[in-house]
SELUM-92726 format. One record per atom (N, C-alpha, C): residue in one letter; atom name; x negated, y negated, z. Coordinates in steps of 0.2 Angstrom, whole numbers, plus 5000, padded with zeros to 4 digits. Layout:
N
("A", "CA", (X, Y, Z)) ...
***
This chain:
98
("M", "N", (4528, 4491, 5536)) ("M", "CA", (4523, 4499, 5535)) ("M", "C", (4521, 4502, 5528)) ("Q", "N", (4531, 4500, 5522)) ("Q", "CA", (4531, 4500, 5515)) ("Q", "C", (4527, 4495, 5510)) ("Q", "N", (4524, 4492, 5514)) ("Q", "CA", (4518, 4485, 5510)) ("Q", "C", (4513, 4489, 5510)) ("A", "N", (4513, 4492, 5516)) ("A", "CA", (4504, 4497, 5518)) ("A", "C", (4503, 4502, 5512)) ("L", "N", (4509, 4504, 5512)) ("L", "CA", (4510, 4514, 5507)) ("L", "C", (4511, 4510, 5500)) ("S", "N", (4511, 4504, 5497)) ("S", "CA", (4513, 4505, 5488)) ("S", "C", (4508, 4506, 5488)) ("A", "N", (4508, 4507, 5479)) ("A", "CA", (4503, 4507, 5476)) ("A", "C", (4502, 4501, 5471)) ("I", "N", (4499, 4499, 5470)) ("I", "CA", (4495, 4493, 5465)) ("I", "C", (4492, 4495, 5459)) ("Q", "N", (4492, 4494, 5454)) ("Q", "CA", (4487, 4492, 5450)) ("Q", "C", (4482, 4488, 5450)) ("A", "N", (4476, 4493, 5455)) ("A", "CA", (4471, 4488, 5454)) ("A", "C", (4467, 4488, 5446)) ("N", "N", (4463, 4485, 5445)) ("N", "CA", (4456, 4484, 5440)) ("N", "C", (4450, 4484, 5440)) ("E", "N", (4450, 4486, 5448)) ("E", "CA", (4443, 4489, 5452)) ("E", "C", (4444, 4492, 5458)) ("T", "N", (4438, 4496, 5457)) ("T", "CA", (4439, 4502, 5459)) ("T", "C", (4441, 4501, 5469)) ("D", "N", (4437, 4493, 5470)) ("D", "CA", (4436, 4493, 5479)) ("D", "C", (4443, 4490, 5480)) ("K", "N", (4447, 4488, 5477)) ("K", "CA", (4455, 4486, 5479)) ("K", "C", (4458, 4492, 5478)) ("V", "N", (4457, 4500, 5475)) ("V", "CA", (4460, 4504, 5476)) ("V", "C", (4466, 4505, 5484)) ("N", "N", (4471, 4505, 5483)) ("N", "CA", (4477, 4508, 5491)) ("N", "C", (4475, 4513, 5494)) ("P", "N", (4472, 4516, 5498)) ("P", "CA", (4470, 4522, 5500)) ("P", "C", (4475, 4524, 5499)) ("F", "N", (4481, 4519, 5505)) ("F", "CA", (4486, 4525, 5507)) ("F", "C", (4493, 4525, 5503)) ("S", "N", (4491, 4524, 5494)) ("S", "CA", (4496, 4525, 5492)) ("S", "C", (4500, 4531, 5489)) ("T", "N", (4495, 4535, 5493)) ("T", "CA", (4498, 4542, 5492)) ("T", "C", (4500, 4546, 5497)) ("L", "N", (4502, 4543, 5505)) ("L", "CA", (4506, 4546, 5510)) ("L", "C", (4512, 4542, 5507)) ("T", "N", (4519, 4547, 5513)) ("T", "CA", (4524, 4546, 5510)) ("T", "C", (4527, 4542, 5517)) ("L", "N", (4530, 4537, 5518)) ("L", "CA", (4533, 4533, 5523)) ("L", "C", (4540, 4539, 5526)) ("A", "N", (4539, 4540, 5531)) ("A", "CA", (4547, 4544, 5532)) ("A", "C", (4551, 4542, 5542)) ("V", "N", (4557, 4541, 5540)) ("V", "CA", (4557, 4536, 5546)) ("V", "C", (4561, 4539, 5552)) ("E", "N", (4559, 4542, 5557)) ("E", "CA", (4564, 4545, 5563)) ("E", "C", (4568, 4540, 5567)) ("P", "N", (4572, 4541, 5568)) ("P", "CA", (4574, 4537, 5570)) ("P", "C", (4574, 4539, 5581)) ("R", "N", (4576, 4545, 5581)) ("R", "CA", (4570, 4546, 5588)) ("R", "C", (4565, 4546, 5588)) ("L", "N", (4561, 4540, 5588)) ("L", "CA", (4552, 4539, 5588)) ("L", "C", (4558, 4534, 5590)) ("T", "N", (4562, 4530, 5597)) ("T", "CA", (4561, 4519, 5596)) ("T", "C", (4554, 4514, 5598)) ("S", "N", (4545, 4518, 5598)) ("S", "CA", (4545, 4514, 5602)) ("S", "C", (4543, 4509, 5594)) ("P", "N", (4542, 4503, 5595)) ("P", "CA", (4539, 4497, 5588)) ("P", "C", (4533, 4495, 5589)) ("A", "N", (4530, 4500, 5597)) ("A", "CA", (4522, 4499, 5596)) ("A", "C", (4518, 4506, 5592)) ("K", "N", (4522, 4510, 5592)) ("K", "CA", (4516, 4517, 5592)) ("K", "C", (4520, 4519, 5583)) ("W", "N", (4514, 4523, 5580)) ("W", "CA", (4515, 4528, 5572)) ("W", "C", (4512, 4533, 5572)) ("Y", "N", (4513, 4536, 5568)) ("Y", "CA", (4512, 4546, 5569)) ("Y", "C", (4507, 4544, 5561)) ("V", "N", (4502, 4548, 5558)) ("V", "CA", (4502, 4552, 5553)) ("V", "C", (4502, 4559, 5554)) ("V", "N", (4504, 4561, 5548)) ("V", "CA", (4504, 4570, 5551)) ("V", "C", (4503, 4573, 5542)) ("A", "N", (4497, 4577, 5543)) ("A", "CA", (4497, 4580, 5537)) ("A", "C", (4499, 4584, 5534)) ("D", "N", (4500, 4583, 5528)) ("D", "CA", (4504, 4588, 5524)) ("D", "C", (4503, 4596, 5527)) ("P", "N", (4506, 4599, 5528)) ("P", "CA", (4506, 4608, 5529)) ("P", "C", (4505, 4611, 5526)) ("A", "N", (4505, 4611, 5519)) ("A", "CA", (4504, 4614, 5511)) ("A", "C", (4493, 4613, 5515)) ("I", "N", (4491, 4610, 5517)) ("I", "CA", (4484, 4606, 5514)) ("I", "C", (4481, 4607, 5521)) ("S", "N", (4486, 4607, 5528)) ("S", "CA", (4481, 4608, 5536)) ("S", "C", (4486, 4612, 5540)) ("D", "N", (4487, 4615, 5541)) ("D", "CA", (4490, 4618, 5548)) ("D", "C", (4491, 4614, 5553)) ("G", "N", (4492, 4613, 5559)) ("G", "CA", (4494, 4609, 5563)) ("G", "C", (4498, 4611, 5569)) ("L", "N", (4503, 4613, 5567)) ("L", "CA", (4509, 4616, 5571)) ("L", "C", (4511, 4621, 5567)) ("E", "N", (4510, 4625, 5572)) ("E", "CA", (4514, 4633, 5570)) ("E", "C", (4518, 4635, 5574)) ("Y", "N", (4527, 4637, 5574)) ("Y", "CA", (4532, 4639, 5573)) ("Y", "C", (4535, 4649, 5573)) ("A", "N", (4536, 4650, 5576)) ("A", "CA", (4540, 4655, 5575)) ("A", "C", (4544, 4659, 5580)) ("Y", "N", (4551, 4664, 5576)) ("Y", "CA", (4556, 4666, 5581)) ("Y", "C", (4551, 4672, 5584)) ("L", "N", (4556, 4674, 5592)) ("L", "CA", (4554, 4680, 5592)) ("L", "C", (4556, 4685, 5589)) ("E", "N", (4551, 4691, 5589)) ("E", "CA", (4553, 4696, 5585)) ("E", "C", (4555, 4701, 5586)) ("G", "N", (4561, 4700, 5578)) ("G", "CA", (4568, 4704, 5580)) ("G", "C", (4574, 4700, 5581)) ("A", "N", (4570, 4692, 5581)) ("A", "CA", (4577, 4688, 5583)) ("A", "C", (4576, 4682, 5578)) ("P", "N", (4575, 4682, 5571)) ("P", "CA", (4575, 4677, 5566)) ("P", "C", (4576, 4673, 5564)) ("G", "N", (4585, 4672, 5569)) ("G", "CA", (4589, 4667, 5567)) ("G", "C", (4592, 4665, 5573)) ("P", "N", (4597, 4662, 5574)) ("P", "CA", (4602, 4661, 5580)) ("P", "C", (4604, 4667, 5584)) ("Q", "N", (4605, 4670, 5586)) ("Q", "CA", (4608, 4676, 5590)) ("Q", "C", (4617, 4673, 5591)) ("I", "N", (4623, 4675, 5588)) ("I", "CA", (4628, 4671, 5588)) ("I", "C", (4631, 4680, 5592)) ("E", "N", (4634, 4679, 5600)) ("E", "CA", (4640, 4682, 5602)) ("E", "C", (4647, 4679, 5603)) ("T", "N", (4656, 4683, 5602)) ("T", "CA", (4658, 4681, 5601)) ("T", "C", (4663, 4684, 5606)) ("R", "N", (4667, 4682, 5611)) ("R", "CA", (4673, 4687, 5613)) ("R", "C", (4677, 4682, 5615)) ("A", "N", (4686, 4687, 5615)) ("A", "CA", (4689, 4683, 5616)) ("A", "C", (4688, 4679, 5623)) ("G", "N", (4692, 4673, 5626)) ("G", "CA", (4694, 4671, 5633)) ("G", "C", (4696, 4672, 5634)) ("F", "N", (4698, 4673, 5644)) ("F", "CA", (4706, 4672, 5646)) ("F", "C", (4706, 4666, 5648)) ("E", "N", (4700, 4661, 5650)) ("E", "CA", (4698, 4653, 5650)) ("E", "C", (4701, 4650, 5644)) ("V", "N", (4700, 4651, 5639)) ("V", "CA", (4703, 4646, 5634)) ("V", "C", (4709, 4651, 5631)) ("D", "N", (4711, 4644, 5627)) ("D", "CA", (4715, 4648, 5620)) ("D", "C", (4712, 4650, 5615)) ("G", "N", (4708, 4656, 5614)) ("G", "CA", (4706, 4656, 5607)) ("G", "C", (4699, 4658, 5610)) ("V", "N", (4695, 4660, 5603)) ("V", "CA", (4687, 4660, 5604)) ("V", "C", (4680, 4658, 5607)) ("Q", "N", (4679, 4663, 5612)) ("Q", "CA", (4673, 4657, 5616)) ("Q", "C", (4666, 4660, 5610)) ("M", "N", (4661, 4654, 5612)) ("M", "CA", (4654, 4658, 5604)) ("M", "C", (4650, 4657, 5610)) ("C", "N", (4644, 4659, 5609)) ("C", "CA", (4638, 4659, 5612)) ("C", "C", (4633, 4661, 5608)) ("V", "N", (4630, 4652, 5607)) ("V", "CA", (4623, 4653, 5603)) ("V", "C", (4616, 4653, 5604)) ("R", "N", (4610, 4657, 5603)) ("R", "CA", (4605, 4657, 5607)) ("R", "C", (4599, 4657, 5602)) ("L", "N", (4597, 4655, 5604)) ("L", "CA", (4591, 4653, 5599)) ("L", "C", (4582, 4653, 5602)) ("D", "N", (4578, 4660, 5601)) ("D", "CA", (4572, 4660, 5606)) ("D", "C", (4567, 4658, 5599)) ("F", "N", (4564, 4653, 5600)) ("F", "CA", (4557, 4648, 5596)) ("F", "C", (4556, 4649, 5599)) ("G", "N", (4546, 4647, 5598)) ("G", "CA", (4543, 4645, 5601)) ("G", "C", (4538, 4641, 5597)) ("A", "N", (4534, 4636, 5600)) ("A", "CA", (4529, 4632, 5593)) ("A", "C", (4525, 4632, 5599)) ("G", "N", (4518, 4630, 5594)) ("G", "CA", (4514, 4626, 5597)) ("G", "C", (4507, 4624, 5592)) ("W", "N", (4502, 4623, 5596)) ("W", "CA", (4497, 4617, 5590)) ("W", "C", (4488, 4623, 5587)) ("I", "N", (4490, 4624, 5582)) ("I", "CA", (4484, 4628, 5580)) ("I", "C", (4478, 4621, 5579)) ("D", "N", (4479, 4618, 5575)) ("D", "CA", (4473, 4611, 5575)) ("D", "C", (4475, 4605, 5575)) ("H", "N", (4473, 4602, 5579)) ("H", "CA", (4475, 4592, 5585)) ("H", "C", (4472, 4588, 5577)) ("R", "N", (4470, 4590, 5572)) ("R", "CA", (4467, 4585, 5566)) ("R", "C", (4471, 4583, 5564)) ("A", "N", (4477, 4589, 5561)) ("A", "CA", (4484, 4587, 5559)) ("A", "C", (4488, 4583, 5560)) ("W", "N", (4489, 4580, 5566)) ("W", "CA", (4494, 4575, 5568)) ("W", "C", (4489, 4569, 5570)) ("H", "N", (4493, 4564, 5569)) ("H", "CA", (4488, 4559, 5575)) ("H", "C", (4494, 4552, 5575)) ("R", "N", (4496, 4551, 5581)) ("R", "CA", (4500, 4545, 5587)) ("R", "C", (4494, 4539, 5588)) ("A", "N", (4496, 4534, 5583)) ("A", "CA", (4491, 4527, 5588)) ("A", "C", (4497, 4523, 5589)) ("E", "N", (4494, 4518, 5593)) ("E", "CA", (4498, 4511, 5592)) ("E", "C", (4494, 4507, 5590)) ("L", "N", (4500, 4500, 5589)) ("L", "CA", (4498, 4492, 5586)) ("L", "C", (4495, 4491, 5594)) ("A", "N", (4490, 4484, 5590)) ("A", "CA", (4486, 4483, 5596)) ("A", "C", (4490, 4474, 5596)) ("A", "N", (4487, 4475, 5606)) ("A", "CA", (4494, 4468, 5606)) ("A", "C", (4492, 4460, 5603)) ("Q", "N", (4497, 4457, 5600)) ("Q", "CA", (4494, 4452, 5596)) ("Q", "C", (4497, 4445, 5603)) 
***
């Protein structure tokens, strides 16, 4: 994949690599070797919108002295949501079987 994204010094316009402006990002939780993804720059195209619940702009933390444990019990809650705005900003493809 890195070869497909590498910039080349082309001396003819038809030999320029149009994919050289893309950035390779590796995500270890995406484990399928047959699938790859292209995501648009969020500054150019909004594809996914996310927001916090009004009045809860980040993690809500509650603490209490516990009788079950020798210390302080903590509870962290995050009210967060996400949704698609434009499907064209995200694309998933599968490699052809060889």
